[in-house]
Residue frames relative to the residue before (quaternion, step in Angstrom):
aa qw qx qy qz dx dy dz
M 1.0000 0.0000 0.0000 0.0000 0.00 0.00 0.00
K 0.4864 -0.6259 0.5221 0.3147 3.58 -1.08 0.71
S 0.1409 -0.8787 0.4556 0.0212 3.59 -0.52 1.09
A 0.5163 0.6156 -0.4578 0.3807 3.66 1.12 0.00
P 0.6243 -0.5565 0.3675 0.4068 3.62 -1.09 0.56
R 0.1116 -0.7747 0.6214 0.0359 3.53 -1.06 0.85
I 0.3625 -0.6970 0.5744 0.2299 3.53 -1.30 0.41
F 0.3786 -0.7000 0.5519 0.2490 3.57 -0.92 0.90
V 0.3660 -0.7229 0.5423 0.2222 3.54 -0.85 1.01
F 0.7630 0.0167 0.0132 0.6461 3.54 1.12 -0.79
G 0.4050 -0.7982 0.3874 0.2209 3.54 -0.03 1.39
L 0.6105 -0.5813 0.4028 0.3566 3.51 -1.19 0.59
A 0.5856 0.5802 -0.3812 0.4185 3.56 1.10 -0.54
A 0.6418 0.5309 -0.3175 0.4533 3.53 1.15 -0.67
M 0.5093 0.6628 -0.4357 0.3339 3.56 1.16 -0.32
F 0.6851 0.5140 -0.2901 0.4269 3.53 1.00 -0.75
A 0.5554 0.6041 -0.3942 0.4136 3.56 1.28 -0.19
L 0.7661 0.2285 -0.1292 0.5866 3.55 1.11 -0.69
S 0.0179 -0.7930 0.6090 -0.0037 3.57 -1.03 0.73
A 0.0317 0.7814 -0.6187 0.0749 3.53 -0.09 1.34
C 0.4907 -0.6698 0.4586 0.3167 3.55 -0.77 1.00
G 0.6035 -0.4838 0.4727 0.4222 2.15 -0.90 0.56
G 0.5786 -0.2766 0.5815 -0.5005 3.25 -33.64 4.40
D 0.6964 -0.4154 0.3624 0.4594 2.70 -0.96 -0.48
S 0.4902 -0.6658 0.4760 0.2998 3.50 -1.11 0.70
G 0.3104 0.7425 -0.5494 0.2248 3.61 -0.99 0.76
V 0.3448 -0.7263 0.5498 0.2267 3.53 -1.31 -0.05
D 0.5484 -0.5754 0.4878 0.3610 3.53 -1.30 0.38
A 0.4003 -0.6269 0.5963 0.3019 3.51 -1.35 0.35
N 0.0126 0.8055 -0.5898 0.0571 3.57 -0.83 1.01
S 0.5845 -0.5826 0.4257 0.3711 3.54 -1.24 0.41
D 0.6224 -0.5618 0.4024 0.3675 3.56 -1.27 0.34
S 0.6620 0.4983 -0.3000 0.4726 3.55 1.21 -0.38
P 0.4588 -0.7159 0.4397 0.2894 3.63 -0.57 1.08
G 0.7107 0.4571 -0.2766 0.4577 3.62 1.06 -0.60
A 0.6166 0.5522 -0.3509 0.4378 3.59 1.23 -0.29
M 0.2635 -0.7650 0.5649 0.1620 3.55 -1.19 0.43
D 0.3895 -0.7272 0.5236 0.2127 3.49 -0.81 1.07
T 0.1374 -0.7899 0.5938 0.0677 3.58 -0.87 0.94
S 0.2086 0.7709 -0.5636 0.2111 3.59 0.99 0.83
A 0.6435 -0.5725 0.3571 0.3614 3.50 -1.28 0.39
T 0.4374 0.6244 -0.5385 0.3590 3.58 0.36 1.27
W 0.5510 -0.6139 0.4614 0.3265 3.56 -1.20 0.61
S 0.5876 -0.6301 0.3894 0.3257 3.56 -0.98 0.88
L 0.7826 0.3887 -0.1668 0.4568 3.58 0.86 -1.00
T 0.7681 0.3487 -0.1883 0.5030 3.60 1.09 -0.61
G 0.3592 -0.7394 0.4967 0.2786 3.60 1.15 -0.51
L 0.5098 0.6435 -0.4242 0.3821 3.60 1.25 0.08
P 0.6483 -0.5233 0.3731 0.4082 3.61 -1.17 0.45
G 0.0278 0.7870 -0.6143 0.0496 3.56 -1.06 0.82
P 0.7186 -0.4070 0.3150 0.4676 3.57 -1.24 -0.20
D 0.7164 -0.4637 0.2969 0.4284 3.57 -1.19 0.28
D 0.7421 0.3709 -0.2080 0.5182 3.58 1.09 -0.69
A 0.2232 0.8297 -0.4985 0.1150 3.63 1.23 0.28
Q 0.7432 0.4220 -0.2448 0.4579 3.61 0.76 -0.97
L 0.6142 0.5309 -0.3454 0.4707 3.59 1.28 0.02
L 0.5874 0.6109 -0.3732 0.3776 3.60 1.18 -0.42
P 0.6360 -0.6056 0.3208 0.3547 3.59 -1.07 0.79
I 0.2491 -0.7242 0.6269 0.1432 3.52 -1.22 0.70
I 0.1376 -0.8064 0.5752 0.0006 3.55 -0.70 1.21
V 0.1221 -0.7746 0.6183 0.0530 3.57 -0.86 1.02
V 0.0365 -0.8197 0.5699 -0.0439 3.58 -0.68 1.14
K 0.3334 -0.7298 0.5633 0.1972 3.59 -0.94 0.92
I 0.0233 -0.8055 0.5883 -0.0674 3.58 -0.73 1.15
P 0.3961 -0.7244 0.5034 0.2549 3.61 -0.88 0.85
N 0.2843 -0.7415 0.5803 0.1806 3.53 -1.39 0.25
D 0.2682 0.7585 -0.5435 0.2395 3.59 1.11 0.57
P 0.5847 -0.6078 0.3960 0.3632 3.60 -0.92 0.76
I 0.6327 0.5694 -0.3317 0.4068 3.58 1.07 -0.73
V 0.6994 0.4790 -0.2742 0.4541 3.63 1.14 -0.55
R 0.5631 0.6134 -0.4028 0.3799 3.62 1.19 -0.22
P 0.5567 -0.2270 -0.7990 0.0114 1.52 -1.95 1.61
Q 0.4508 -0.6809 0.5078 0.2744 3.58 -0.99 0.82
T 0.4752 -0.6903 0.4760 0.2668 3.56 -1.05 0.83
G 0.8556 0.1762 -0.1512 0.4626 3.54 -0.89 1.03
L 0.4737 0.7070 -0.4376 0.2901 3.61 1.21 -0.25
D 0.6673 0.5251 -0.3071 0.4297 3.58 1.01 -0.81
R 0.6721 0.4816 -0.3012 0.4750 3.61 1.26 -0.13
A 0.4519 0.6784 -0.4594 0.3528 3.59 1.28 0.10
D 0.4645 -0.6691 0.5124 0.2721 3.54 -1.15 0.73
L 0.7928 0.0782 0.0321 0.6036 3.55 1.11 -0.81
V 0.0003 -0.7928 0.6094 -0.0129 3.59 -0.92 0.89
F 0.1843 -0.7491 0.6311 0.0809 3.53 -1.05 0.97
E 0.1395 -0.7665 0.6202 0.0915 3.57 -0.96 0.89
E 0.0380 -0.8160 0.5742 -0.0554 3.57 -0.73 1.12
L 0.4901 -0.6477 0.5042 0.2934 3.55 -1.18 0.68
V 0.0571 -0.7676 0.6378 0.0260 3.56 -1.09 0.85
E 0.7689 -0.3733 0.2352 0.4627 3.58 -1.29 -0.12
G 0.7904 0.3256 -0.2453 0.4574 3.52 -1.25 0.56
G 0.5783 -0.6064 0.3684 0.4025 3.59 1.22 0.19
A 0.5081 0.6400 -0.4311 0.3827 3.60 1.24 0.14
T 0.3047 -0.7236 0.5731 0.2348 3.56 -1.28 0.13
R 0.1713 -0.7577 0.6229 0.0922 3.50 -1.32 0.43
F 0.3614 -0.7560 0.5150 0.1808 3.58 -1.15 0.63
A 0.1486 -0.6863 0.6934 0.1618 3.51 -1.33 0.52
A 0.1002 -0.8219 0.5606 0.0086 3.57 -0.23 1.30
V 0.1674 -0.8053 0.5674 0.0395 3.58 -0.84 1.05
F 0.0975 -0.8157 0.5700 -0.0162 3.56 -0.70 1.17
Q 0.1385 0.7605 -0.6325 0.0490 3.51 -1.24 0.68
S 0.7769 0.3841 -0.2195 0.4479 3.59 0.54 -1.14
D 0.7987 0.1221 -0.0230 0.5888 3.60 1.11 -0.60
V 0.0037 -0.8361 0.5453 -0.0599 3.54 0.18 1.32
P 0.2997 -0.7643 0.5373 0.1931 3.64 -0.48 1.08
D 0.5991 -0.5636 0.4172 0.3865 3.58 -1.22 0.39
E 0.7999 0.1244 -0.0634 0.5837 3.62 1.09 -0.62
I 0.0374 -0.7754 0.6303 0.0003 3.53 -1.12 0.83
G 0.4258 0.7105 -0.4998 0.2530 3.54 -0.99 0.79
P 0.4986 -0.0511 -0.8346 -0.2286 1.36 -2.50 -0.01
V 0.3865 -0.6882 0.5679 0.2334 3.51 -1.36 0.43
R 0.0572 -0.8177 0.5728 0.0039 3.60 -0.82 0.99
S 0.7596 -0.4579 0.2619 0.3805 3.51 -1.38 0.01
V 0.5436 -0.6419 0.4695 0.2684 3.50 -1.38 0.52
R 0.1904 -0.7460 0.6263 0.1221 3.54 -1.33 0.48
H 0.7027 -0.4666 0.3269 0.4262 3.58 -1.25 0.36
V 0.6757 0.5263 -0.3126 0.4107 3.58 0.82 -0.99
D 0.5851 0.6102 -0.3755 0.3798 3.59 1.11 -0.56
V 0.5695 0.5770 -0.3807 0.4448 3.58 1.20 -0.48
S 0.6625 0.4997 -0.2997 0.4707 3.59 0.99 -0.83
I 0.6362 0.4885 -0.3212 0.5034 3.60 1.23 -0.44
A 0.7551 0.4309 -0.2354 0.4344 3.59 0.73 -1.04
E 0.6606 0.5766 -0.3532 0.3262 3.59 0.78 -0.94
P 0.7019 0.4639 -0.3249 0.4319 3.66 0.87 -0.67
I 0.8238 0.3060 -0.1053 0.4655 3.59 1.06 -0.53
A 0.6660 0.5984 -0.3029 0.3265 3.58 1.01 -0.80
D 0.2581 -0.6844 0.6554 0.1880 3.46 -1.33 0.57
V 0.7818 0.1160 -0.0259 0.6121 3.56 1.13 -0.77
F 0.1091 -0.7817 0.6139 0.0112 3.58 -0.92 1.02
V 0.0800 -0.8363 0.5409 -0.0406 3.57 -0.43 1.29
F 0.2418 0.7402 -0.6030 0.1737 3.56 -0.89 1.04
S 0.5882 -0.6179 0.3904 0.3463 3.59 -1.17 0.42
G 0.7374 -0.2502 0.2380 0.5806 3.56 1.00 -0.90
G 0.1566 -0.8047 0.5612 0.1139 3.57 -1.07 -0.54
A 0.6368 -0.5013 0.4107 0.4178 3.56 -1.31 0.15
K 0.6533 -0.5494 0.3399 0.3948 3.60 -1.08 0.67
K 0.6794 0.4980 -0.3019 0.4464 3.57 0.89 -0.92
T 0.6292 0.5189 -0.3268 0.4776 3.58 1.07 -0.69
L 0.6689 0.5065 -0.3008 0.4534 3.56 0.90 -0.87
R 0.6152 0.5343 -0.3406 0.4691 3.54 1.11 -0.69
F 0.6266 0.5376 -0.3135 0.4692 3.54 1.07 -0.84
L 0.6551 0.5050 -0.3097 0.4689 3.56 0.92 -0.90
G 0.6585 0.5328 -0.3059 0.4347 3.54 0.96 -0.93
S 0.6998 0.4500 -0.2698 0.4849 3.57 1.11 -0.65
R 0.7530 0.4356 -0.2063 0.4479 3.60 1.13 -0.59
L 0.7115 0.4823 -0.3084 0.4075 3.57 0.75 -0.96
P 0.3772 -0.7170 0.5371 0.2350 3.64 -0.92 0.89
I 0.5989 -0.5765 0.4120 0.3731 3.53 -1.23 0.39
T 0.5194 0.6300 -0.4195 0.3967 3.61 1.23 0.01
I 0.6853 0.4271 -0.2837 0.5172 3.60 1.25 -0.15
S 0.3302 -0.7397 0.5553 0.1880 3.57 -0.74 1.05
V 0.2058 -0.7791 0.5834 0.1016 3.58 -0.75 1.03
V 0.0465 -0.7951 0.6044 -0.0172 3.58 -0.70 1.10
R 0.1221 0.7856 -0.5958 0.1140 3.55 -0.68 1.10
E 0.7666 -0.3518 0.2294 0.4856 3.58 -1.25 -0.02
G 0.7285 0.3581 -0.3179 0.4899 3.52 -0.90 1.09
A 0.6088 0.5457 -0.3554 0.4530 3.58 1.24 -0.30
P 0.6342 -0.5086 0.4007 0.4225 3.60 -1.19 0.34
G 0.7741 0.3171 -0.2690 0.4774 3.54 -0.93 1.01
M 0.6540 0.4806 -0.3151 0.4920 3.57 1.26 -0.26
N 0.0726 0.8459 -0.5121 0.1303 3.56 -0.25 1.27
R 0.3618 -0.6896 0.5836 0.2299 3.58 -1.12 0.78
K 0.2607 -0.7858 0.5467 0.1257 3.58 -0.87 0.99
A 0.4566 -0.6948 0.4873 0.2668 3.53 -0.84 1.00
G 0.7798 0.3589 -0.2606 0.4417 3.54 -1.21 0.67
I 0.6741 0.4183 -0.2918 0.5342 3.59 1.28 -0.02
P 0.4311 -0.7256 0.4593 0.2769 3.61 -0.65 0.99
A 0.4875 -0.6310 0.5199 0.3063 3.58 -1.13 0.75
P 0.6218 -0.1405 -0.7615 -0.1172 1.56 -2.24 1.17
H 0.4963 0.6865 -0.4131 0.3343 3.59 1.25 0.26
D 0.5582 0.6486 -0.3726 0.3590 3.62 1.16 0.33
L 0.5557 0.6090 -0.3964 0.4040 3.60 1.28 0.13
F 0.0034 -0.8149 0.5757 -0.0669 3.55 -0.69 1.18
L 0.3727 -0.7283 0.5398 0.1983 3.54 -1.23 0.62
D 0.2158 -0.7124 0.6578 0.1151 3.52 -0.99 1.06
T 0.3056 -0.8165 0.4604 0.1672 3.57 -0.14 1.32
K 0.6300 0.5406 -0.3439 0.4388 3.62 1.00 -0.70
E 0.6703 0.4844 -0.2994 0.4759 3.52 0.94 -0.94
M 0.6528 0.5193 -0.3109 0.4555 3.57 0.98 -0.80
L 0.7011 0.4808 -0.2776 0.4475 3.59 0.77 -0.99
A 0.6102 0.5596 -0.3524 0.4362 3.58 1.13 -0.51
T 0.7083 0.4597 -0.2622 0.4671 3.59 1.23 -0.35
V 0.6723 0.4939 -0.3174 0.4509 3.61 1.17 -0.18
A 0.6551 -0.5382 0.3689 0.3809 3.55 -1.27 0.39
E 0.6491 -0.4811 0.4037 0.4293 3.51 -1.35 0.24
H 0.2471 -0.7625 0.5846 0.1256 3.58 -1.08 0.81
D 0.1282 0.8460 -0.4925 0.1592 3.51 0.00 1.32
T 0.5596 0.5594 -0.4227 0.4419 3.60 1.11 0.51
P 0.4541 -0.7145 0.4639 0.2610 3.57 -0.86 0.94
S 0.1284 -0.7591 0.6306 0.0982 3.55 -1.31 0.39
S 0.3022 -0.7518 0.5604 0.1715 3.55 -1.06 0.81
G 0.6648 -0.5340 0.2947 0.4313 3.60 1.25 0.28
F 0.6864 -0.4830 0.3649 0.4030 3.54 -1.41 0.05
F 0.7323 0.3621 -0.1932 0.5435 3.54 1.02 -0.88
V 0.4790 -0.6670 0.4843 0.3018 3.59 -0.88 0.90
P 0.3195 -0.7282 0.5612 0.2295 3.61 -0.75 0.94
S 0.4348 -0.7352 0.4711 0.2204 3.56 -0.99 0.81
P 0.3804 -0.7239 0.5217 0.2431 3.61 -0.60 1.06
A 0.6199 0.5674 -0.3525 0.4117 3.58 1.03 -0.76
L 0.7115 0.4343 -0.2682 0.4829 3.60 0.92 -0.86
A 0.6685 0.5057 -0.3066 0.4509 3.56 1.17 -0.47
A 0.5377 0.6491 -0.4012 0.3587 3.57 1.22 -0.27
S 0.7068 -0.4317 0.3361 0.4485 3.52 -1.31 0.14
P 0.4810 -0.6825 0.4577 0.3056 3.62 -0.93 0.76
A 0.5425 0.6130 -0.4184 0.3937 3.59 1.18 -0.29
P 0.5192 -0.6367 0.4637 0.3319 3.61 -0.98 0.85
S 0.2569 -0.7674 0.5711 0.1374 3.57 -1.05 0.77
P 0.5469 -0.6225 0.4470 0.3371 3.57 -1.13 0.71
S 0.3798 -0.6945 0.5536 0.2586 3.59 -1.07 0.66
V 0.7242 -0.4092 0.3008 0.4665 3.59 -1.29 0.03
S 0.6845 0.4996 -0.2881 0.4460 3.60 1.00 -0.70
G 0.5880 -0.5889 0.3653 0.4171 3.54 1.30 -0.18
S 0.5878 0.5649 -0.3798 0.4371 3.58 1.22 -0.25
V 0.5641 -0.5890 0.4498 0.3640 3.61 -1.20 0.28
A 0.3745 -0.7302 0.5309 0.2114 3.55 -0.75 1.13
P 0.4552 -0.6954 0.4672 0.3015 3.63 -0.79 0.88
A 0.5123 -0.6353 0.4866 0.3117 3.52 -1.11 0.72
I 0.5005 -0.6209 0.4975 0.3414 3.60 -1.14 0.60
P 0.3906 -0.7302 0.5015 0.2506 3.62 -0.68 1.05
A 0.5479 -0.6080 0.4660 0.3360 3.51 -1.16 0.67
P 0.5339 -0.6419 0.4305 0.3429 3.60 -0.92 0.76
V 0.3629 -0.7398 0.5313 0.1967 3.52 -0.96 0.86
G 0.0973 -0.8161 0.5690 0.0277 3.56 -0.64 1.09
K 0.3738 -0.6993 0.5435 0.2752 3.52 -1.25 -0.39
T 0.5607 -0.6173 0.4388 0.3347 3.55 -1.12 0.67
V 0.0544 0.7744 -0.6270 0.0649 3.59 -0.87 0.99
N 0.1853 -0.8000 0.5660 0.0726 3.58 -0.94 0.93
N 0.7947 0.1580 -0.0639 0.5826 3.58 1.12 -0.66
V 0.0715 -0.7800 0.6217 0.0063 3.52 -1.00 0.95
E 0.1011 -0.7745 0.6230 0.0429 3.56 -0.81 1.05
V 0.0835 -0.7979 0.5971 0.0013 3.57 -0.83 1.09
T 0.0800 -0.7912 0.6053 0.0340 3.56 -0.91 0.88
F 0.1861 -0.7680 0.6066 0.0873 3.56 -0.71 1.12
S 0.7627 -0.1176 0.1415 0.6201 3.56 1.12 -0.87
T 0.6757 -0.4462 0.3565 0.4661 3.57 -1.23 -0.13
F 0.6690 0.4960 -0.2902 0.4714 3.57 1.26 -0.37
S 0.8022 0.2503 -0.1097 0.5309 3.59 1.02 -0.72
G 0.1738 0.7918 -0.5642 0.1565 3.60 -0.57 1.16
P 0.0484 -0.8189 0.5713 0.0237 3.63 0.19 1.13
N 0.1499 -0.7606 0.6248 0.0936 3.54 -1.17 0.66
W 0.1761 -0.7726 0.6065 0.0653 3.52 -1.21 0.70
K 0.0760 -0.7886 0.6101 0.0125 3.57 -0.99 0.92
W 0.4053 -0.7257 0.5024 0.2380 3.55 -0.81 1.01
N 0.1636 -0.7565 0.6304 0.0588 3.54 -0.94 1.08
A 0.2590 -0.8148 0.4984 0.1434 3.57 -0.12 1.30
T 0.6055 0.5672 -0.3640 0.4232 3.59 1.10 -0.55
D 0.7776 0.3080 -0.1628 0.5234 3.57 0.85 -0.97
K 0.3177 -0.7666 0.4853 0.2755 3.58 1.34 -0.20
L 0.5249 0.5951 -0.4250 0.4357 3.52 0.84 1.10
W 0.3707 -0.6491 0.6074 0.2688 3.53 -1.28 0.53
M 0.2042 -0.8098 0.5442 0.0805 3.57 -0.54 1.17
R 0.3003 -0.7978 0.5064 0.1297 3.56 -0.75 1.11
S 0.0233 -0.7459 0.6651 0.0282 3.50 -1.21 0.73
E 0.3163 -0.6711 0.6250 0.2428 3.53 -1.33 0.39
G 0.7612 -0.0570 -0.0171 0.6458 3.58 -0.05 1.27
V 0.7653 -0.2952 0.2351 0.5214 3.57 -0.62 -1.11
K 0.5845 0.6016 -0.3499 0.4172 3.56 1.33 -0.09
P 0.4689 -0.6837 0.4680 0.3061 3.64 -0.68 1.00
F 0.4014 -0.6918 0.5490 0.2426 3.57 -1.02 0.84
P 0.2613 -0.8509 0.4372 0.1289 3.61 -0.30 1.22
N 0.3244 -0.6460 0.6425 0.2542 3.50 -1.39 0.40
T 0.6693 -0.5206 0.3396 0.4070 3.59 -1.22 0.29
D 0.6744 0.4695 -0.3192 0.4721 3.63 1.15 -0.34
G 0.6398 -0.5565 0.3247 0.4189 3.56 1.26 0.19
S 0.5700 0.5860 -0.3884 0.4254 3.61 1.22 -0.27
Q 0.5384 -0.6105 0.4736 0.3363 3.57 -1.33 0.22
F 0.5181 -0.6486 0.4691 0.3013 3.56 -1.03 0.86
G 0.0487 0.7961 -0.6020 0.0390 3.53 -1.05 0.83
T 0.1103 -0.7888 0.6015 0.0616 3.59 -1.13 0.54
N 0.5676 -0.6154 0.4286 0.3397 3.57 -1.18 0.61
N 0.8133 0.1348 -0.0106 0.5659 3.53 0.90 -1.02
L 0.1346 -0.7632 0.6291 0.0605 3.50 -1.12 0.82
V 0.0677 -0.7962 0.6013 0.0059 3.59 -0.81 1.04
I 0.1232 -0.7641 0.6297 0.0670 3.54 -0.98 0.92
I 0.0588 -0.8028 0.5933 -0.0061 3.57 -0.56 1.20
E 0.3182 -0.7362 0.5712 0.1746 3.54 -0.77 1.13
V 0.0100 -0.8380 0.5407 -0.0723 3.61 -0.52 1.19
R 0.5218 -0.6061 0.5007 0.3312 3.52 -1.36 0.23
E 0.1571 -0.7503 0.6312 0.1184 3.53 -1.28 0.46
I 0.0105 -0.7775 0.6289 -0.0026 3.55 -1.01 0.91
D 0.6314 -0.5136 0.4090 0.4126 3.55 -1.34 0.16
A 0.4527 -0.7085 0.4804 0.2497 3.57 -0.87 1.01
G 0.4838 -0.7038 0.4183 0.3093 3.62 1.20 -0.28
Y 0.7482 0.2446 -0.2110 0.5795 3.57 1.22 0.28
K 0.4662 -0.6760 0.4920 0.2892 3.58 -1.23 0.31
G 0.5387 -0.6189 0.4697 0.3259 3.49 -1.27 0.52
Q 0.7384 -0.4159 0.2811 0.4502 3.58 -1.27 0.05
T 0.7169 0.3970 -0.2576 0.5119 3.58 1.11 -0.52
G 0.6091 -0.5983 0.3327 0.4004 3.60 1.27 0.21
G 0.5324 0.6676 -0.3699 0.3661 3.54 1.30 0.10
Y 0.7101 -0.4471 0.3636 0.4045 3.50 -1.42 0.18
V 0.1351 -0.7690 0.6197 0.0795 3.57 -1.07 0.79
P 0.2841 -0.7724 0.5423 0.1691 3.64 -0.56 1.08
R 0.1644 -0.7491 0.6290 0.1271 3.54 -1.28 0.47
T 0.3030 -0.7463 0.5710 0.1584 3.55 -0.75 1.12
V 0.1426 -0.7863 0.5982 0.0606 3.60 -0.96 0.86
I 0.0194 -0.8142 0.5802 -0.0120 3.58 -0.68 1.10
T 0.4737 0.5358 -0.5341 0.4509 3.54 1.01 0.83
G 0.5798 0.5316 -0.4376 0.4356 3.55 -1.00 0.87
S 0.4273 -0.6785 0.5197 0.2950 3.56 -1.03 -0.76
G 0.1571 0.7909 -0.5804 0.1141 3.54 -1.24 0.34
R 0.6416 -0.5170 0.3966 0.4047 3.56 -1.28 -0.27
A 0.0009 -0.7687 0.6395 0.0123 3.52 -1.25 0.58
W 0.2590 -0.7233 0.6150 0.1776 3.51 -1.37 0.23
V 0.1469 -0.7516 0.6363 0.0930 3.55 -1.02 0.84
L 0.0758 -0.8048 0.5887 -0.0097 3.57 -0.60 1.22
S 0.1822 0.7649 -0.5896 0.1843 3.51 -0.69 1.17
N 0.8434 0.1063 -0.1014 0.5167 3.56 -1.05 0.78
G 0.6957 -0.5054 0.2793 0.4273 3.56 1.00 0.78
N 0.6445 0.4851 -0.2927 0.5135 3.54 1.34 0.33
A 0.2004 -0.7790 0.5860 0.0979 3.58 -1.04 0.81
V 0.0955 -0.7928 0.6019 0.0053 3.55 -0.80 1.10
E 0.3339 -0.7332 0.5580 0.1989 3.58 -0.84 1.02
V 0.0156 0.7919 -0.6083 0.0501 3.59 -0.90 0.98
K 0.3683 -0.6664 0.5850 0.2794 3.53 -1.39 0.07
W 0.1944 -0.7727 0.5899 0.1307 3.54 -1.03 0.79
N 0.0322 -0.7847 0.6191 0.0013 3.54 -1.20 0.62
K 0.0660 0.7707 -0.6251 0.1044 3.55 -0.81 1.11
P 0.1894 -0.8636 0.4540 0.1103 3.61 0.20 1.24
F 0.8003 0.1740 -0.0697 0.5696 3.58 1.11 -0.61
V 0.6565 -0.5036 0.3840 0.4098 3.56 -1.25 0.40
D 0.7660 0.3781 -0.1999 0.4798 3.61 0.91 -0.93
A 0.5295 0.6435 -0.4099 0.3707 3.61 1.24 0.10
Q 0.5112 -0.5720 0.5345 0.3547 3.53 -1.30 0.46
M 0.4724 -0.6524 0.5048 0.3104 3.57 -1.28 0.30
E 0.2362 -0.7654 0.5844 0.1298 3.55 -0.84 1.02
L 0.1357 -0.7729 0.6150 0.0770 3.53 -1.08 0.80
S 0.0110 -0.7830 0.6220 0.0005 3.56 -1.06 0.78
D 0.5082 -0.6338 0.4800 0.3312 3.58 -1.16 0.54
T 0.7193 -0.4648 0.3002 0.4201 3.55 -1.29 0.10
N 0.6560 0.4758 -0.3120 0.4959 3.58 1.29 -0.19
G 0.5884 -0.6089 0.3544 0.3967 3.55 1.31 0.07
N 0.5070 0.6401 -0.4354 0.3790 3.60 1.23 0.12
P 0.5706 -0.6001 0.4179 0.3737 3.61 -1.02 0.69
F 0.1642 -0.7785 0.6023 0.0651 3.56 -1.03 0.84
T 0.2044 -0.7794 0.5861 0.0849 3.54 -0.86 1.01
M 0.5125 -0.6502 0.4702 0.3058 3.58 -0.93 0.87
P 0.4718 -0.6369 0.5188 0.3203 3.58 -1.06 0.69
T 0.5828 -0.6113 0.4080 0.3468 3.54 -1.15 0.56
G 0.5849 0.5739 -0.4527 0.3517 3.55 -1.35 0.41
R 0.6680 -0.4704 0.3896 0.4251 3.51 -1.37 -0.01
T 0.1589 -0.8144 0.5575 0.0240 3.55 -1.05 0.86
W 0.1659 -0.7380 0.6478 0.0909 3.53 -1.16 0.82
V 0.1412 -0.8013 0.5804 0.0320 3.57 -0.88 1.04
E 0.1874 -0.7596 0.6164 0.0893 3.53 -0.79 1.09
L 0.1709 -0.7717 0.6076 0.0775 3.62 -0.58 1.20
L 0.0142 -0.8787 0.4724 -0.0675 3.56 0.19 1.36
P 0.2815 -0.7745 0.5419 0.1651 3.65 -0.56 1.13
V 0.1525 -0.8618 0.4799 0.0607 3.58 0.25 1.31
E 0.6241 0.5420 -0.3606 0.4322 3.66 1.11 -0.32
T 0.7453 0.3532 -0.2135 0.5236 3.58 1.19 -0.35
T 0.8557 -0.0787 0.0646 0.5073 3.64 -0.28 -1.13
G 0.6093 0.6265 -0.3407 0.3466 3.59 1.17 -0.46
R 0.1496 0.7544 -0.6318 0.0970 3.51 -1.10 0.78
Y 0.0651 -0.8037 0.5909 0.0270 3.56 -1.28 0.37
S 0.1449 -0.7831 0.5998 0.0777 3.58 -1.24 0.39
F 0.2614 -0.7200 0.6217 0.1635 3.51 -1.30 0.54
D 0.8455 -0.0828 0.0033 0.5275 3.54 -0.72 1.17
G 0.7461 -0.4405 0.1972 0.4588 3.54 0.95 1.02
V 0.6349 0.4980 -0.3329 0.4878 3.64 1.25 -0.03
A 0.4150 -0.7250 0.4927 0.2438 3.57 -0.63 1.13
V 0.3006 -0.7230 0.5976 0.1727 3.54 -1.09 0.84
P 0.2542 -0.7977 0.5222 0.1624 3.65 -0.29 1.18
M 0.5249 -0.5984 0.5018 0.3385 3.55 -1.25 0.53
K 0.3202 -0.7501 0.5487 0.1838 3.60 -0.86 0.95
T 0.7801 -0.0528 0.1194 0.6119 3.50 0.73 -1.21
P 0.4888 -0.6543 0.4706 0.3339 3.64 -0.85 0.83
P 0.5768 -0.5663 0.4517 0.3775 3.59 -1.15 0.59
Q 0.3066 -0.7808 0.5264 0.1386 3.55 -1.00 0.87
P 0.4996 -0.6310 0.4926 0.3311 3.60 -1.14 0.61
A 0.6294 -0.5323 0.4004 0.4004 3.55 -1.23 0.33
P 0.6006 -0.5824 0.3952 0.3794 3.61 -1.08 0.61
I 0.7226 0.2931 -0.1853 0.5980 3.55 1.10 -0.77
L 0.2793 -0.8266 0.4653 0.1491 3.54 -0.14 1.28
D 0.2148 -0.7169 0.6471 0.1454 3.53 -1.06 0.84
P 0.4660 -0.7149 0.4373 0.2839 3.61 -0.49 1.18
N 0.6526 0.5327 -0.3263 0.4288 3.59 1.00 -0.71
D 0.7412 0.3826 -0.2197 0.5060 3.61 1.20 -0.37
T 0.7117 0.4240 -0.2718 0.4897 3.54 1.26 0.18
D 0.7844 0.1907 -0.0944 0.5826 3.58 1.08 -0.66
T 0.5394 -0.5995 0.4674 0.3621 3.54 -1.18 0.53
P 0.3564 -0.7624 0.4933 0.2199 3.63 -0.57 1.01
């Protein structure tokens, strides 16, 4: 969690006044101590080379809708990390995370969900959303530390644009917003825990007995060119590996997912995380069921990079914890470098996925954390 003092742009107490319904493959360099954080010149979220102060620069989490009417979303293609989560009506919504390449404008900006706290709390300096359901805002008020600046409608930089129908007309002016928040001078090692084992010297090291300790073998993956993801009958993104550009190219169904310049959206790394879904405890605007994604606990995931898919296990014991990845042998796994898209897929309910047309069956349901957080296990 980012720990230096922060200034709230729009205080948590004010949340209750408004209630809007809701690359290249590689590894980071890290210190030999699991508890220490390397502040070498790499970006926190991508692991790519950056300025000397790269890991000290602010991390901004912004909620962005995925309704067909809002595409192409402004600034989404410049996010270092994007999480896609299921919301009411079978639609999906994004939590886009920016650090290395912050656009002047991002949007539209939409409402927050419970799961976004588990995304923002370990990494964010600034958390941007339009509003939220009362129960969600109460959860945020009880969870978010004062080290994270909360920016929502009414704050500097949050502006409604003329000519765009509500609620899709709220956009973030990042320069105006960043000028109002405190200095961001605490380092971050990212959402995924970097592996000290993989970051160590490649030379074999002596064991306690004096013999040479064997190196940890690289995880064995499988070649994958096409990934089909289903969140619901309404939302089914597809990804195709582009070996020339070394990008996973996104489509919605058969239609390319566009950037604002007309090109197709692509990302270096694609991660599919099998997650639990529970009842959010409130109804949507039309009175329907609202799902809540839970990413505390553990389960299976896949990391797809460079046309290869590697099965891993994820573990996130607390809301404010980074996510740990390990290979199928239990060895620490470090994310490859580059921009990453994460599919938070509720595999016990509506979620499913396939590689090159072959369905990937669920092995074991995702498990709750050993120390239960009532907000992530029961409907509040």
